[in-house]
N, CA, C and O atoms as a printed pandas DataFrame, in Angstrom:
     atom_number atom_name residue_name chain_id  residue_number  x_coord  y_coord  z_coord
0              1         N          MET        A               1   48.539  166.468   78.693
1              2        CA          MET        A               1   48.368  167.915   78.011
2              3         C          MET        A               1   48.051  168.064   76.683
3              4         O          MET        A               1   47.869  169.124   76.085
4              5         N          LEU        A               2   47.975  166.546   76.103
5              6        CA          LEU        A               2   47.105  166.271   75.029
6              7         C          LEU        A               2   46.054  165.904   74.887
7              8         O          LEU        A               2   45.877  165.372   73.791
8              9         N          GLY        A               3   45.208  165.940   75.530
9             10        CA          GLY        A               3   43.838  165.964   76.296
10            11         C          GLY        A               3   43.541  164.128   76.348
11            12         O          GLY        A               3   44.417  163.314   76.058
12            13         N          PRO        A               4   42.347  163.812   76.711
13            14        CA          PRO        A               4   42.070  162.151   77.700
14            15         C          PRO        A               4   41.990  161.311   76.049
15            16         O          PRO        A               4   41.669  161.632   74.904
16            17         N          GLY        A               5   42.391  160.330   76.615
17            18        CA          GLY        A               5   42.814  159.685   75.380
18            19         C          GLY        A               5   44.066  159.412   74.730
19            20         O          GLY        A               5   44.428  158.349   74.227
20            21         N          TYR        A               6   44.859  160.819   74.824
21            22        CA          TYR        A               6   45.830  160.472   73.976
22            23         C          TYR        A               6   47.017  160.211   74.980
23            24         O          TYR        A               6   46.942  160.297   76.206
24            25         N          SER        A               7   48.158  159.866   74.213
25            26        CA          SER        A               7   49.539  159.641   75.368
26            27         C          SER        A               7   50.736  160.416   74.449
27            28         O          SER        A               7   50.664  161.014   73.376
28            29         N          ASN        A               8   52.059  160.084   75.514
29            30        CA          ASN        A               8   53.226  160.857   74.554
30            31         C          ASN        A               8   53.791  159.235   73.700
31            32         O          ASN        A               8   54.648  159.303   72.819
32            33         N          GLY        A               9   53.277  158.092   74.049
33            34        CA          GLY        A               9   54.361  156.813   73.846
34            35         C          GLY        A               9   54.260  155.982   74.775
35            36         O          GLY        A               9   53.831  154.829   74.724
36            37         N          VAL        A              10   54.844  156.839   76.048
37            38        CA          VAL        A              10   55.828  156.074   76.791
38            39         C          VAL        A              10   54.898  154.930   77.641
39            40         O          VAL        A              10   55.099  153.718   77.717
40            41         N          GLU        A              11   53.739  155.788   78.291
41            42        CA          GLU        A              11   53.136  154.313   78.817
42            43         C          GLU        A              11   52.635  153.263   77.813
43            44         O          GLU        A              11   51.815  152.459   78.258
44            45         N          ASN        A              12   52.955  153.160   76.688
45            46        CA          ASN        A              12   52.342  152.129   76.041
46            47         C          ASN        A              12   53.965  151.110   75.573
47            48         O          ASN        A              12   53.993  150.059   74.934
48            49         N          CYS        A              13   55.004  151.784   76.082
49            50        CA          CYS        A              13   55.887  151.137   75.927
50            51         C          CYS        A              13   56.245  149.668   77.284
51            52         O          CYS        A              13   56.488  148.466   77.169
52            53         N          GLY        A              14   56.068  150.812   78.717
53            54        CA          GLY        A              14   56.049  149.310   79.621
54            55         C          GLY        A              14   56.566  148.260   79.541
55            56         O          GLY        A              14   57.691  148.265   79.042
56            57         N          PHE        A              15   56.148  147.300   79.861
57            58        CA          PHE        A              15   56.935  145.972   80.040
58            59         C          PHE        A              15   57.862  145.730   78.820
59            60         O          PHE        A              15   59.076  145.853   78.981
60            61         N          ILE        A              16   57.343  145.384   77.576
61            62        CA          ILE        A              16   58.185  145.744   76.235
62            63         C          ILE        A              16   59.355  146.133   75.997
63            64         O          ILE        A              16   60.318  145.624   75.423
64            65         N          GLY        A              17   59.106  147.408   76.669
65            66        CA          GLY        A              17   60.251  148.577   76.086
66            67         C          GLY        A              17   61.574  147.937   77.180
67            68         O          GLY        A              17   62.743  147.762   76.833
68            69         N          LEU        A              18   60.756  147.561   79.107
69            70        CA          LEU        A              18   61.868  147.384   79.213
70            71         C          LEU        A              18   62.720  145.892   78.917
71            72         O          LEU        A              18   63.924  145.643   78.975
72            73         N          PHE        A              19   61.861  145.269   78.671
73            74        CA          PHE        A              19   62.213  143.461   77.881
74            75         C          PHE        A              19   63.288  143.686   76.913
75            76         O          PHE        A              19   64.414  143.238   76.695
76            77         N          LEU        A              20   62.469  144.582   76.404
77            78        CA          LEU        A              20   63.810  145.109   74.985
78            79         C          LEU        A              20   65.073  145.607   75.004
79            80         O          LEU        A              20   65.880  145.346   74.113
80            81         N          GLY        A              21   65.428  146.604   76.343
81            82        CA          GLY        A              21   66.440  147.016   76.447
82            83         C          GLY        A              21   66.801  146.115   77.680
83            84         O          GLY        A              21   67.456  146.791   78.473
84            85         N          ILE        A              22   66.639  145.029   78.058
85            86        CA          ILE        A              22   67.258  144.322   78.868
86            87         C          ILE        A              22   68.190  143.085   77.615
87            88         O          ILE        A              22   69.395  142.836   77.616
88            89         N          LEU        A              23   67.471  142.707   76.984
89            90        CA          LEU        A              23   67.502  142.117   76.221
90            91         C          LEU        A              23   68.577  142.860   74.996
91            92         O          LEU        A              23   69.496  142.159   74.574
92            93         N          ILE        A              24   68.418  144.272   74.466
93            94        CA          ILE        A              24   69.463  144.647   74.072
94            95         C          ILE        A              24   70.756  144.812   74.691
95            96         O          ILE        A              24   71.732  144.466   74.025
96            97         N          PHE        A              25   70.983  145.410   76.169
97            98        CA          PHE        A              25   72.310  145.654   76.913
98            99         C          PHE        A              25   72.738  143.641   76.797
99           100         O          PHE        A              25   73.803  143.285   76.293
100          101         N          GLY        A              26   72.085  142.984   77.147
101          102        CA          GLY        A              26   72.208  141.742   77.751
102          103         C          GLY        A              26   73.228  141.072   76.071
103          104         O          GLY        A              26   74.349  140.572   76.160
104          105         N          ILE        A              27   72.820  141.169   75.348
105          106        CA          ILE        A              27   73.562  140.788   73.560
106          107         C          ILE        A              27   74.640  141.757   73.747
107          108         O          ILE        A              27   75.683  141.106   73.698
108          109         N          LEU        A              28   74.991  143.406   74.003
109          110        CA          LEU        A              28   76.052  143.774   73.774
110          111         C          LEU        A              28   77.038  143.219   74.908
111          112         O          LEU        A              28   78.204  142.830   74.836
112          113         N          PHE        A              29   76.183  143.321   75.936
113          114        CA          PHE        A              29   77.547  142.629   77.106
114          115         C          PHE        A              29   78.078  141.430   76.928
115          116         O          PHE        A              29   79.153  141.389   77.525
116          117         N          TYR        A              30   77.737  140.027   76.170
117          118        CA          TYR        A              30   77.537  138.885   75.341
118          119         C          TYR        A              30   78.991  139.522   74.231
119          120         O          TYR        A              30   80.203  139.310   74.213
120          121         N          LEU        A              31   78.325  140.114   73.660
121          122        CA          LEU        A              31   79.781  140.283   72.556
122          123         C          LEU        A              31   80.499  140.644   72.818
123          124         O          LEU        A              31   81.575  140.478   72.243
124          125         N          MET        A              32   80.263  141.657   74.280
125          126        CA          MET        A              32   81.813  142.511   74.928
126          127         C          MET        A              32   82.797  141.322   75.351
127          128         O          MET        A              32   84.021  141.196   75.297
128          129         N          LYS        A              33   82.078  140.757   75.657
129          130        CA          LYS        A              33   82.880  139.343   76.459
130          131         C          LYS        A              33   83.325  138.487   75.876
131          132         O          LYS        A              33   84.349  138.047   76.399
132          133         N          ARG        A              34   82.919  137.836   74.667
133          134        CA          ARG        A              34   83.103  137.291   73.738
134          135         C          ARG        A              34   84.329  137.485   73.064
135          136         O          ARG        A              34   85.050  136.570   72.663
136          137         N          LYS        A              35   84.634  139.137   72.904
137          138        CA          LYS        A              35   85.754  139.577   71.950
138          139         C          LYS        A              35   86.668  139.324   72.793
139          140         O          LYS        A              35   87.602  138.546   72.600
140          141         N          ASN        A              36   86.383  140.215   74.174
141          142        CA          ASN        A              36   87.891  140.180   74.994
142          143         C          ASN        A              36   88.445  138.680   75.208
143          144         O          ASN        A              36   89.625  138.375   75.381
144          145         N          HIS        A              37   87.246  137.739   75.154
145          146        CA          HIS        A              37   87.861  136.634   75.667
146          147         C          HIS        A              37   88.406  135.810   74.456
147          148         O          HIS        A              37   88.827  134.687   74.733
148          149         N          ALA        A              38   88.455  136.204   73.185
149          150        CA          ALA        A              38   89.046  135.806   72.137
150          151         C          ALA        A              38   90.489  136.522   71.902
151          152         O          ALA        A              38   91.464  135.991   71.371
152          153         N          ALA        A              39   90.411  137.758   72.383
153          154        CA          ALA        A              39   91.910  138.327   72.552
154          155         C          ALA        A              39   92.823  137.796   73.628
155          156         O          ALA        A              39   94.050  137.875   73.681
156          157         N          GLY        A              40   91.831  137.142   74.624
157          158        CA          GLY        A              40   92.778  136.816   75.425
158          159         C          GLY        A              40   93.567  135.169   75.000
159          160         O          GLY        A              40   94.721  134.857   75.292
160          161         N          ASN        A              41   92.601  134.343   74.283
161          162        CA          ASN        A              41   93.708  133.306   73.323
162          163         C          ASN        A              41   94.605  133.559   72.221
163          164         O          ASN        A              41   95.521  132.892   71.740
164          165         N          THR        A              42   94.148  134.610   71.960
165          166        CA          THR        A              42   95.491  134.977   70.900
166          167         C          THR        A              42   96.420  135.298   71.674
167          168         O          THR        A              42   97.451  134.709   71.349
168          169         N          ASN        A              43   96.572  136.063   72.692
169          170        CA          ASN        A              43   97.948  136.288   73.415
170          171         C          ASN        A              43   98.312  135.095   73.968
171          172         O          ASN        A              43   99.535  134.997   74.060
172          173         N          ARG        A              44   97.588  133.974   74.445
173          174        CA          ARG        A              44   98.531  132.694   75.187
174          175         C          ARG        A              44   98.961  132.132   74.140
175          176         O          ARG        A              44  100.062  131.623   74.349
176          177         N          ASN        A              45   98.416  131.926   72.612
177          178        CA          ASN        A              45   98.839  131.746   71.403
178          179         C          ASN        A              45  100.284  132.074   70.901
179          180         O          ASN        A              45  101.181  131.379   70.423
180          181         N          ASN        A              46  100.150  133.492   71.217
181          182        CA          ASN        A              46  101.593  134.222   70.852
182          183         C          ASN        A              46  102.746  133.753   71.993
183          184         O          ASN        A              46  103.878  133.516   71.572
184          185         N          ASP        A              47  102.589  133.677   72.793
185          186        CA          ASP        A              47  102.874  133.369   74.150
186          187         C          ASP        A              47  103.934  131.739   73.941
187          188         O          ASP        A              47  105.118  131.490   74.166
188          189         N          THR        A              48  103.020  131.093   73.522
189          190        CA          THR        A              48  103.747  129.791   73.121
190          191         C          THR        A              48  104.747  129.805   71.945
191          192         O          THR        A              48  105.785  129.149   71.855
192          193         N          LYS        A              49  104.224  130.692   71.052
193          194        CA          LYS        A              49  105.148  131.161   69.809
194          195         C          LYS        A              49  106.246  131.223   70.404
195          196         O          LYS        A              49  106.999  130.268   70.213
196          197         N          MET        A              50  106.657  132.177   71.188
197          198        CA          MET        A              50  107.493  133.021   71.929
198          199         C          MET        A              50  108.480  131.967   72.237
199          200         O          MET        A              50  109.496  131.870   71.550
200          201         N          LEU        A              51  108.200  131.020   73.415
201          202        CA          LEU        A              51  109.379  130.227   73.825
202          203         C          LEU        A              51  110.684  129.629   72.786
203          204         O          LEU        A              51  111.880  129.737   73.058
204          205         N          PRO        A              52  110.033  128.890   71.368
205          206        CA          PRO        A              52  111.257  128.667   70.795
206          207         C          PRO        A              52  111.914  130.014   70.048
207          208         O          PRO        A              52  112.792  129.662   69.262
208          209         N          LEU        A              53  111.819  130.725   70.067
209          210        CA          LEU        A              53  112.265  132.124   69.388
210          211         C          LEU        A              53  113.307  132.483   70.433
211          212         O          LEU        A              53  114.439  132.901   70.186
212          213         N          LEU        A              54  112.588  132.188   72.073
213          214        CA          LEU        A              54  113.803  132.414   72.683
214          215         C          LEU        A              54  114.573  131.768   73.219
215          216         O          LEU        A              54  115.460  132.340   73.853
216          217         N          LYS        A              55  114.529  130.414   73.171
217          218        CA          LYS        A              55  115.124  129.287   73.243
218          219         C          LYS        A              55  116.053  129.767   71.791
219          220         O          LYS        A              55  117.025  130.302   72.324
220          221         N          GLU        A              56  116.210  129.837   70.752
221          222        CA          GLU        A              56  116.772  129.901   69.559
222          223         C          GLU        A              56  117.942  131.411   70.335
223          224         O          GLU        A              56  119.163  131.303   70.446
224          225         N          LYS        A              57  117.244  132.495   70.696
225          226        CA          LYS        A              57  118.468  133.206   71.452
226          227         C          LYS        A              57  119.088  132.948   72.309
227          228         O          LYS        A              57  120.087  133.659   72.407
228          229         N          LEU        A              58  118.942  131.995   73.259
229          230        CA          LEU        A              58  119.597  131.438   74.130
230          231         C          LEU        A              58  121.144  130.810   73.519
231          232         O          LEU        A              58  122.329  131.053   73.748
232          233         N          ALA        A              59  120.308  129.784   72.534
233          234        CA          ALA        A              59  121.675  128.968   72.100
234          235         C          ALA        A              59  122.624  129.523   71.366
235          236         O          ALA        A              59  123.747  129.019   71.358
236          237         N          LYS        A              60  122.187  131.231   70.251
237          238        CA          LYS        A              60  122.951  131.748   69.508
238          239         C          LYS        A              60  123.712  132.681   70.343
239          240         O          LYS        A              60  124.519  133.449   69.820
240          241         N          GLY        A              61  123.472  132.663   71.823
241          242        CA          GLY        A              61  124.643  133.564   72.695
242          243         C          GLY        A              61  123.906  134.910   72.491
243          244         O          GLY        A              61  124.397  135.734   73.263
244          245         N          GLU        A              62  122.939  135.431   71.765
245          246        CA          GLU        A              62  122.212  136.573   72.007
246          247         C          GLU        A              62  121.326  137.375   73.367
247          248         O          GLU        A              62  120.795  138.481   73.471
248          249         N          ILE        A              63  121.473  136.284   74.233
249          250        CA          ILE        A              63  120.757  136.002   75.734
250          251         C          ILE        A              63  121.448  135.625   76.395
251          252         O          ILE        A              63  122.313  134.946   75.841
252          253         N          THR        A              64  121.583  135.769   77.973
253          254        CA          THR        A              64  122.181  135.274   78.869
254          255         C          THR        A              64  121.297  134.523   79.497
255          256         O          THR        A              64  120.208  135.098   79.480
256          257         N          LYS        A              65  121.241  133.221   80.197
257          258        CA          LYS        A              65  120.594  132.086   80.514
258          259         C          LYS        A              65  119.832  133.305   81.847
259          260         O          LYS        A              65  118.630  133.044   81.823
260          261         N          GLU        A              66  120.032  134.227   82.708
261          262        CA          GLU        A              66  119.619  135.092   83.616
262          263         C          GLU        A              66  118.527  135.646   82.529
263          264         O          GLU        A              66  117.314  135.501   82.681
264          265         N          GLU        A              67  119.016  136.177   81.623
265          266        CA          GLU        A              67  117.690  137.001   80.755
266          267         C          GLU        A              67  117.067  136.049   80.015
267          268         O          GLU        A              67  116.363  136.490   79.106
268          269         N          PHE        A              68  117.115  135.029   80.125
269          270        CA          PHE        A              68  115.895  134.014   79.286
270          271         C          PHE        A              68  115.006  133.656   80.803
271          272         O          PHE        A              68  113.925  134.197   81.037
272          273         N          ASN        A              69  115.478  132.938   81.496
273          274        CA          ASN        A              69  114.671  132.986   82.736
274          275         C          ASN        A              69  113.871  134.006   83.251
275          276         O          ASN        A              69  112.772  133.662   83.686
276          277         N          GLN        A              70  114.277  135.562   83.315
277          278        CA          GLN        A              70  113.295  136.585   83.361
278          279         C          GLN        A              70  112.296  136.674   82.215
279          280         O          GLN        A              70  111.161  137.127   82.364
280          281         N          ILE        A              71  112.603  136.383   81.484
281          282        CA          ILE        A              71  111.421  136.647   79.812
282          283         C          ILE        A              71  110.777  135.520   80.283
283          284         O          ILE        A              71  109.657  135.732   80.748
284          285         N          LYS        A              72  111.305  134.005   80.296
285          286        CA          LYS        A              72  110.602  132.779   80.428
286          287         C          LYS        A              72  109.217  133.253   81.230
287          288         O          LYS        A              72  108.081  133.264   80.757
288          289         N          GLU        A              73  109.746  133.756   82.970
289          290        CA          GLU        A              73  108.835  134.284   83.560
290          291         C          GLU        A              73  107.692  135.074   82.945
291          292         O          GLU        A              73  106.499  134.774   83.008
292          293         N          THR        A              74  108.149  135.973   82.430
293          294        CA          THR        A              74  107.390  137.087   82.027
294          295         C          THR        A              74  106.084  136.647   81.218
295          296         O          THR        A              74  104.947  137.092   81.372
296          297         N          ILE        A              75  106.476  135.752   80.397
297          298        CA          ILE        A              75  105.523  135.155   79.277
298          299         C          ILE        A              75  104.689  134.080   79.630
299          300         O          ILE        A              75  103.630  133.805   79.066
300          301         N          ASN        A              76  105.407  133.221   80.986
301          302        CA          ASN        A              76  103.897  131.969   81.444
302          303         C          ASN        A              76  103.469  132.918   82.545
303          304         O          ASN        A              76  103.090  132.228   83.491
304          305         N          LYS        A              77  103.352  134.433   82.872
305          306        CA          LYS        A              77  102.250  135.208   83.777
306          307         C          LYS        A              77  100.969  135.509   83.006
307          308         O          LYS        A              77  100.038  136.094   83.559
């Protein structure tokens, strides 16, 4: 439509455009995966902090031995 020797720019992107698209997608994927991994580690740290609190509640008589075991199993999953 533009005549000979003119283009709308799509042809010029070719390999470079494809490469940049894949690169941007890869960077976004990496950042999302890293964020999810960091969140998983935070949860595991919270689980290890919960066990001493759970033992304290058991010692005070606030929970029964059965409740202690059930909560402990849930934490360790």
